[in-house]
C-alpha positions, 0 to 999 in steps of 0.5 A: 814384779816379773819372773825375771826379778824373782829369779836371781843369780848369785856368785855365778849360779842361776836358777834352772827351770825345767819344762812348764814351771810356774813361779809366782812373781812374789817369791824369790828363788836365788842361786844354785837351784834346779826345779824339774818339770811341772813344778810350782812355787806359790807366793812369798816362798823363798828358795835360797841356794846361796851357799850350797845347792838345792835340787828339786825333782818334777811335779813339786809344789812349794806352797805360799810362805815356805822357806827352802834353804841349805846348811853351808859347809864349815869347821862344824860341818865340813861338806854341809848339806844340800837340799834335795827333794825327789818327785811328786812332793807337796810342800805345805803352807809355810813349811821350812826345809833346811839342808835335808833330803826328801825322797818322792811321793811326800806330803809335808804339812803346813808349818812343818820344819825338816832340819839339817841332814834329816833324810826322808824316805819315799812315801811319807806324810810329815803332819802339819806342825811336825819338827824333824830334828837334825840327822833324823831318818824317817822310814817310808810308809808312815805318818810322822807327827809331833815335836820332835816327829815320831812315827804316828802309824802306817800310811793307808792305801787311800793316803798312798793314793793321794800323793800322785792325786795332790801332785797332779792337782797343783800341776793342773792348777799351775797350768791354768796360772801359766795360761792365764799369763799368756 
């Protein structure tokens, strides 16, 4: 499968890619989706902007098996919720992000779920397996864990330094994949 077949238009919207984006051929990016520069989308990921928009900033890594979707507009939620992600975000394996807003410099742990209308400020760690319930607001500078997710503790300086490190590490790795495909 080529990149062209994993990028799918939907109702007049085609995914838009920034510079130097790597998308594994074994994933689907569909509809009204914009990926910023130096993003990477790894195997078996689904990014589905079919009933609302998805906007992803620069240097975001979406790990294997993750699902990124939106909340459609309806009588229950007239405006719906797009999915918006800032810069330098690492999304762990099998995470689910659904109609939420994430700031920049965030680590979403493996298997974490962030639900409709939730807002995650900059510089947050969401622990593996955590569930951020609908409409929840996660304040900057904390680690959140559990179901439902609750503030566990403030972020350490070493963890704060990890945000640009891990984003940069995945930029280097996707560059290797892009070079190997040439």
